[in-house]
N, C-alpha and C positions, 0 to 999 in steps of 0.2 A: 552408513547406509545408503547413500547414493553412491557411489563407489564405480560399478559397473555400469548405471548409469549415466552419469558426467564423463566415466574414462573416455578421454580424448576427442571431445565435443569443444566447438568453436563459441562464447557464448556475446553475446551484443547484451549491453547497458546500454539503457537510456538512460536521462540524469544522472550515472554513473557517479558524480562528485557531490551528491548529497549525502546522509545521512546513511541512508538506508543503503547507496553505494557503498559506502566505506566500510561497514558491515560488512556486505555483500562481498567483498574483494576480500576479506580477511579468514572468511567465510570459506568463499569459494578455492581457495587458493590450497586449502587441508584435501582438495580433492585431485586427480590427475586427468586436470581438463589439458585441451592442449593450445586453447587462446583465449584471454576476456579482451572483448572491446569494449574500452569507455567512451560512450561518446554523451556529450556534454556539451555547452557554449560558455562556461567558464573560465579563462584560461588560467585562473589565478587561482582556483582552486584541483584545476589539472596539474597546475606548477608544484602545489604543495601536496600532492594524491602521487607524483613522481618522484615525488623525492623519498616520503616516507615507504613506496613500495619499490624503489628504485635495487631491490635484490631481485627481484622476481624476472623474469626473464621473456614472462605468458603473457604480460599487461602492453594492449597497445591503447596509444590515447588518441580521438579523433577530437577535434573541436569542430561543433556545428549546433544546430539548432534542429528538430524534429518539425520546426515551419520551413524548413530550406528543404523540399522535398529531393531537388538536384543535389545536396550536399548528402544528405540521408541515405540518397541510392548508391551515390560512391562511397562511399562508408560503410554500409549496409551488405558485402560481399558476398556472392554466392552458396560460399563453402560454409557461412553460419550455422549451426545447427537450430539454435535457442536464440530467442530473444524477449529480453525479459525488459516491459517498459516502466519505467519508474518518472520517468520528467514529466511535472506538470508545474502550474502556477496554484499555489494551495494554502497562501495565506489568508484566512477568509476575506478581513478588510480592504485587503489587498485588491483580492478580486470584486468586493462590492465596488471601490471604487475606480478598476480598471477592469471594466466586464472585457472591452472588445479584447487587451491583450491576455486575458484567461482564457476568452472562445480560441484564440487561436492558436493558442499553446496545446492547450486541455481538446480538445476537438479537432481542429485543421491538423494538428499534429500526429493527431491519432492517426486521423485518413489518411495523411501521407507514409505512415509506416504500416500501418495494413495495404495499401496498394505497394507500397516496395518489396513488401516478404510477402506478396502474391504471385508479384512480376518473377520472385525471384527463390519461390516456392522452397521457403524457410519452412524448416516443423512444426517446430512450435512456440509460438507465440503467446506469452503472458501480459495481463495488465496490472499493476498494482492499483487498488481504486482505492475506497473510503467508508465509513458507514455515515459517511455526510450525503452521500452518492444515494444511498434510500430514504426515497418521500423528505428531497431536496428543496430546505427552505430560504439556502443563499445560493447565489450563482455559482460557486465552486461545486459545492454538491450537484449543480444541475449539469455543468458543462462533463462532470464525472459521472455522474449516469448517463447524458451523450457517450461519451467514450465506452463504459460498456453497453451500452446497447450496441456501438459500431465495432465492436470486438466481437459480442457474440451472433451479429447478424454476419460477421464477414467468414464464421466458417460455412463452407458450402456443403450443407447439409443434403445434395440429393447427386450429388456428384460422387466420385471419389477424391478425399480428402488428399493434399499435398500440403498443404498450412494448414495448421487447426491452433483455433485461438481460444484461450479462457481468461477467466479474471478473477484474482485476490483479493476479495474486503475483510478488514480487519480494522480496529480501533487505535487513538490514539499510541505512536511509539513515545514510550518515555526517554525523553533527554534529546528526541530527534529535533534538528533546528527549529525555530518559531514553534516548539511547544512550548506547555504549560510552564512546564516545572523552570527551563531557564529565563524564561520571563520572570515569574514569579521570586525566584533567587535576583534577577538581576532588581528589582522595581524594591524587595526589601532588603540589599544590603544600600539602597542610596537611600530612600525615603522610613525604612521599617514599619513597613506597613504592608500587607497584601493585598492587592486589588480585585476582589470578587464580585463577582457579575449578581449571581444568584445565590445563597446559600442552601436554596436546593437543585443544583447541578447535580450533575451524573455524568462521567463519562467511563468506557470502555479506554484500557489500556493495556497496552504490549511492550515488552522488550524487541530491543531489536534486534537481538540472537533470536529470539522467536518467530518475531517478523520473516527474516532472510530462511530460519529453516521450515515454515508453513509455505512461501513460496514455492522453495525445491520440490517439498513431497509432491504441491499441488503441479507444477513442473513435472514428476515423473509420473501422475493417475489422472491427467489431463487427457479428455477424450475429443473433447470440444464443444464450446456453448458455455460450459461449467462457470456457474460463481460460484469458489471457495469461500468460504466463512467459517473464522474460527473461533472454539470456545474462549473466550479470555473472560477476564476476571472485571470489575465495576468499581469504581471510586466516586466518594462522593466528593466534590471539589473544596469540602472544607476539610477534609483527611488529607485530601493531595496539597493543601496551604500547612497545614498540622506537620507535615514530614518537612517542610521546608523549616521551620519553628514552630517548635509546641505552642499550642495558645498562643500563635501573633497577633499583632494589633489588626486588624481587618477591616479596610475600607469596601463599603457596597458601591458598586459603582455603575450598576443595569446590565442587564443583556444589548451586547454587542450587536450593530445592526448583522441578519443573516444567521443571527446563534440562536442554538437551540437550547432549552433545559434540559432537554434529555439527547442522546443520540440512539438510531434504531440500524440494526442490520440485518434483520429480515422482518420485511412488513407482512401483514396478515395475507397481503396480496399475493406476496411471496409464498406464504405458506402452502400456496396448492400446487407448487412444483417443488418442494424442498424435502429432504431427506436427509435426517441425522445419522451421522457415525459417532465413533467412539471419541475424537478429539475436534472432531469439526459439521460443517453441513453443509451442502452441495445445494444451491440452486438449479434445476436444471433447466435449457433453455425451453420455455413452453411450445413451441414453434419446431421441437426436436424431440419431444416429452418421449422416453425410455424407459417405462418405468419398471416393463422387467429386468433390463441393466441392472437395476440401481437393487432391485431385491436380492437377485443372483449374488451383487456381492455386500448382501447381511445389512443392507441399510434398512431403516425404518421410516418411511413416511410420516412428517409431523401431520399434529391434527390441526384441523381446520382452525383458523383463528390463532394459527400459533402466531407469537408477536418476540424477536428476539430483540430485546431493548435494552439501555444498560440501570433505567429504574427497575427493570421485574430480573433482573439476571439473577439466576442459581450462584455464579461465585462472585465474591465482594472480595476485594484488598483491604487491608488494615494500611492506618499510616504509618506504622510502626518499621512495617515493610518497604514502604517506599523510601523509608527515613534511611534504612538500612541502602539501599541501593543506592541513593543518592552519596553517603558518605564511602560506599567502594567504589562510585565513579563520577567523585567532586567535579571534573573538566569535562567531562561528557559532552557532547549537542549535536 
């Protein structure tokens, strides 16, 4: 699908040793790219990743932190075609108790990346966002909303574009590091119960493979300034628990600081600038609203008051599906 688009391209991936990064590498190596530069700050994870993909000569590893603009500048060379920005501080309770660190990575790090990319005229930059950035109630979501706004406003809408920036927004990634599934499994194996914050809670879910493919689709289609939102299923938190162990013992522990009962990916305010496609939505920038362009691409504007939340979703996933997925990928994290 992306053969011609990715052929002979150099891609720079921030936060490249995380769960998304590993999945991204496995998929991107199927295409005829020229080089993939993995930029991350954890030398241990990079060492493990080097060994895992040692047969590939297309991967280059760089130790560095997006907080460090000088290192970012020396690592992100002018011949890079595309940047995928996945680096983030993302665990909600960690961000709540270490707010300065979350701001330094998610906001200041994004500013550094934008400035370096503009200075070097990198063609396309796409940032990975989260459902928590829409109407945020926690610091992580607030910093990701700020990062989204920074990336969108980085587009020079009034001049000839050399670098264009867009954002991809999706929900909880199945089995990713720090996600609820490995957490539930670990607690259940140790204590024989699953901790539930609230039985009414719902979440959007997406597989790593689908997340990577959606990022590639968005990277291919981006014009600059859009927020791409994939249509994905929701699950109730009890169904997620039942996928670990059918009818497990449940312990209600209450909602954690900064946690939402339901997640939203498109708010009613966003709806004013949202267009629907078959498998996803695009929120176009209100500072550069071009409805004719989207109508020409057979998209339709969503209705006024539209809201895309995990509790009003048309697509739902069962615990039996997730249970089969966990059995298929027992060690996935």
